[in-house]
N, C-alpha and C positions, 0 to 999 in steps of 0.2 A: 759790126760790119763783119762778115765771115773771113774776109781774107785781109783784115788788120795786121799788119807788122808791128815787131814788138818796139822798135825805136824808129824816129821820125829824122832823116838826114836833112831835111829842108831848113830848118832853123839854123845849124851850124853853117851849112853851105851860104846861106845867105849872108849870115855875118862876115864869113871870109871875104865874098864878092864885094861886100859893102868896105871891109878894110883895105882892099886892092886900091881903091880909090884915093885913099890917105897915105899911099906910099909912093915916095919919090924916086928918082934914081940914086937921090944922095942917101936914102935910106938902105941900100942894097950893102953897103959894107958895114952897116952898125951891128953891134953884138946883139945877141939875142937871148933869153933864159936859158937855151940850148948851149951848154957849153962847148967853146970852139966854134960854133954856127953863126955865120952872119944871116942878116935877112935874105940876101941873095941865096945863101945855101939853102935856107928853110923854105924858100919858094920851088928850089930845084926838088926838095924833099917830097912837096905837097904834091908836085906834078908826077912823081913818081908813085907816091904812096895810092893816090885817085885812080891812077890807071890800075896798079897791081889789085886793090880792093874791087874795083867793078870786075876785074876778070874773075876773082873769087866769088863774086856775087852770080856772076854768070854761069859758074861751075867750070871754067875754060882751065883745066889741069894742063892743057901743052901748050898754052900761051908763054911766048919768050919771058924768062925770068919769074916764072912760078915755081921752078924748082932750086932756085938759087937765092941768096939773101941778096938784098937791094944794095948797089954799089954807095959808095959814102957821098953824099949830096954834097954839091960844089957850085956855087955862083959861075964858075967857068963853064958849067955844063946847062946851065938856065936857058930854056929856049928864049930867043931874042924877041918872040912875039908873045912872051908870058902875059902879058896884060890881056890880051885876048883870047890866049887859048887856056890858061887855067879857070876862066868861069865855065868852060866849056866841060872841062873834065870833071869839073866839080860837080856839074848838072848831070853829067852821065854815071856819076857815082851816086848820087841822091836817088836817080831814075833807077838802077840797077837793084839797090836795096828796098825799093818799094815792091818788088816782086816777092808774094809770100814764098816761093821756090827757094829764094836766096838764103832764107833763114831755115831750110831744112837740110838735113843729112850733115854733110861735111864740107869745108872750103878749104881751099888752098892759095896761098900767097908767100911769096918770098922763102919756099923750101920748107914750109911750116903747114901742116893738115891739123885741123881741130874743129870740132862742132861749129857749124854755121852760125848758130847764134852767138857763140863767143866770139868767132870772126867779125861778124858785125858790130859787137860791142867794141872790140878794139879798133874797129875802123872809126866808130863815131868818136871814140875817145881820142884818137889820133886828131880829127878833125878838130875838138874842142881844145885840145891842149895847144895844138899848134896855131889856133885862131887866137888864143890868148896870148900864146908867144910872140906873134905879130903886133898884136894890139899893144903889148908891152913895149916891143922894141921900138914902136913907130909913135908912141905916145897918144894912142887911141882908146877909147871905151870898148869895153867888152861885156857881154852879157851871155848867159846860155839857158835853157829850159831847165827850171827846177826839177822836173820829174826826170830828165834825161840825167842830169846831175846826180840824183838819188841813186839811180841805177848804177850810174859809174862809180860812185862811191862804195856801194855794195860790192861792186866787180873788183876795183882796185884794192878793197880791204883785205881780200882773199890771198893777195900775193906778199911775198916775203917783205920785211921791213928795210932788208938789205937791197931791195931794186931786183930788177931783171935786166941784166947786160943786154944792151941793144935795143930796150924797149922802155924801161922805167929806172929812173935813179932812186938812190935809198929814200926812204919818205922822209918827208920835213914835216917836224910837229908843227901843229897850228893850236891857238888858244881856244879856250870854250865858246869864244864869242865869233869865232869864223864863220864866215859865210858858207854855203854850199859848195860855191866855185873855189872859194880858196881851201876847203877841205879836199877838193878832189885834185888840186893843182899839188898839194902837198904830197897826196898819196901817190900822185905821179912822179914825185922826186923833184919838185920845183919850188922855190922860194916865193910863196904867194906875194911877198912884199918886194921883189926885185924891180929895179929900174935900172936904164942905163944910167952909167956914170954921167955922160953927157948927151941930153936930149938932142937928137939930130933934128934940123930945122929944113 
């Protein structure tokens, strides 16, 4: 099809929307694989990144926040209607990146301008990694599309092993038998075997 786009945001969006059903209020203070972030912090981050990357896809360079780094996520700032609001902004994000024009030229988010194709890759990587974070933190299962994971592994492999501050932590080595998801998680600076010390109920 002539207007086919490089990456499909629908699968990771569906995954996160499904995970939300398994998140209780008691989970909000639970730790996540993101050092120092609780589940509530991570949900606040997801709200912000969905909005920012939607603006980037729509080429809105004058929207609030496009010229500055995002604020530190905090559960204290989490929209109290997040259970109904987050699915909406996730769908907005997926819809925005369905447009072929979203992948053309450059895009800007968080004070950074880059080729739009790279911005789209960063956006879908954020969804997949933070979906995995949420699943691990709340004791749920997680899966990702193998074709997307192969694309992310190629993309993440180009980064420095010491990581990129504010984006990726230092690479965590994985064994030869690691799955595609484990490889991607390790390249993004996470321990694929991370589990909360005490699983919340």
